[in-house]
N, C-alpha and C positions, 0 to 999 in steps of 0.2 A: 504494500500500500504506500501511497505517496506520503512523504513526511512534510511537516509544517513549513520548514525552510524552503523546500522545493515549491510548495504551494505559494508561499509568499513571493518568491521570485516570479512565478507565473502570474500573480495578481498585479504586478507592477504595471503592466501594459493596460490594465483596465481603467485606470484613473484618468488618463489623458492629461495629467498635470504632474508636477514634481511630487515625489513621494515625501511624506513626513519622514524626516531623517532617521528616527529610530526604526521605522519599518524597513527602510532601505538598508540600514545597517544590519538588521536581523536577517534580512534576505540575502545578505552577502553581496549586495550590489555596490556599496560604498564603504569606505573606512575599514579596509582590510588591514587593520593595525594589530596590535598585540592584545586586544581585548580578550579576556578569558572566555572559555567555553562556559555557557550559562547552564546551570543545573536545572533539573526539573522541579526543584524544591520551591519553597516560598520566595517571594521577592527579597532581594538583598537589602533593600531599604524600604521604609514606609513612605509612600509617595503621597497618599491622600489622608486628609483628616477624616474622621468618621462621617461628618456631614458631606464632604466632597465625595467620599466613596459611595454613600447612599445615593447622591444625586447622579453620579456617573453611572451607577447601576440602573437607575430609573431612565435616564436619557438613552442608554444603550438599547434598552427594550423599546423605546420610542422610535429609534432608527431602524431596528430590525425586530418588529413585534412578533409575538406568537400568533400564528394564523393556523392553517392546516398543518404546518410544520412548526417545530419548536423555535422560539425566538432567541434573542441574544443572551438572555440570562441563562436559559437552559443549556445553551452551547458553551457557557463558560467565558463569555466575552469580557465581563468585568475583571475576572482573574487574569485573563490574557493582557488586558490593557495595563493593569497594575504591574504585572511582571515585565512587560515590554518597557514601560516607563522607568521602572526601577533598575533594570539590568541592561537596557540597550540605549536609553536616552541619556544625553548629557544633562546636567542640572538646568542649563538655560533652555533646553528643548522641552522641558516640562512646563515652563512658564505659560505658554498659551493655553494649555489644558487647565492648569490650576487657576489661572486668572479668569479664564472663561467660566469655570464652574462657580467661582466666587461671584462673578458678575451676574450670572444667571440666578444665583441664590438671592442676591440683592435686588435684582429686577423683579423677582417673584414676590418678595416682601413688599416692594414699592407698588407694584401693579395690582397684586391680588390680596395683599395684607395677610398672607400665610407663608410659612416656610415651604420650600419645595417638597419636603416630606409629606405635606398635607395637600399639595397641589393635585388637581385633576389631570388625567391624561390630556385633555384638551388644552389646559393651561401649559403643560409641559411642551406640547406641540407648538403652541404660540411662542413660547420662549425660545425653542430651537429655531423657529422661523425668524424670529427677531435677530438671533445670532447670525443665521445664514444671510440675512439682508443687511447686516452690519448696522443694526439699529441701536447698538450700544458699543462702547469702546472695546476693541479687540474681539468683537463678536465673530466677525468673518474668519479671522485666523483660528479662533477656537473651533468653529464649526468645520472648517476645512480639515484640520488635523483630527478632530474627534470622529468625524464621519469615516475617514480613512482607517482609524483604529478599529472602529466597530465593524466595518465591512471586512477588513482583512481578518480580524479576529473570528468573525462568524464563518466566512467562506473558507478559512483554513482549519476550522474545527472539524471534528468527526461528524457532528450533526450537519454542518454546512455542506460537507463533501458527500455524505451518504444519504441524508434525508431531504435536504433542499434540492440537491442535484442527484442524479443517478450515477454512481461510480461504476465505470466499466474499465477494469485494469487492462483488458485486451478488447478493443472494440469488436462488436459482433459482426456477423456476416452481412452482406449487402442484400437488401430487399428493395428492388426498384419500384415495386408496386405498393410500398408501405404508405398508408394514408396519413396525411398530416394531422388529421383529426385524432389519430391514435397517439400522438406525441403529447405526453403530459409533463415531462420534466426535461430540463437541459442536461445533457450528458457531459461528464468530465472524465478525463483519462489522465 
């Protein structure tokens, strides 16, 4: 089966924009310096405060929600993001994510008079849209990096590769008369 690093390298072409540096570094596309091999264990440093971690978890599920397939939380995206930022990001590369989470928390209290932990899914969607449209300081840089983290975390997870997509390690035989209406998933190999 494909490993996460190979999947990360394959995801690079999907964004059509420069990759967030920690993702590119983890995929082995840049910075082939003397950084140590990262263990499968917990993150080497604590990146998020409890409030930031809870918000990051909520927002990741808003980017890739649970539908007929599991969403970002079930796929382990929050743990992936924390591990990637702890072990592959330089301290200054964490700033857009941390500052963006703090700005979203402040905007939620300002606009809705509740902390993000009590915000509705619609309010969280509105906050993400405000970030995407740069309606607050550093919102666009947060959204750009955060969306990449969530998407790569999801589509390089086992759930993303095997439940959202159909994994075929060796593509099947050719059927020239296969009806398009029978296609229900995108295949990855």
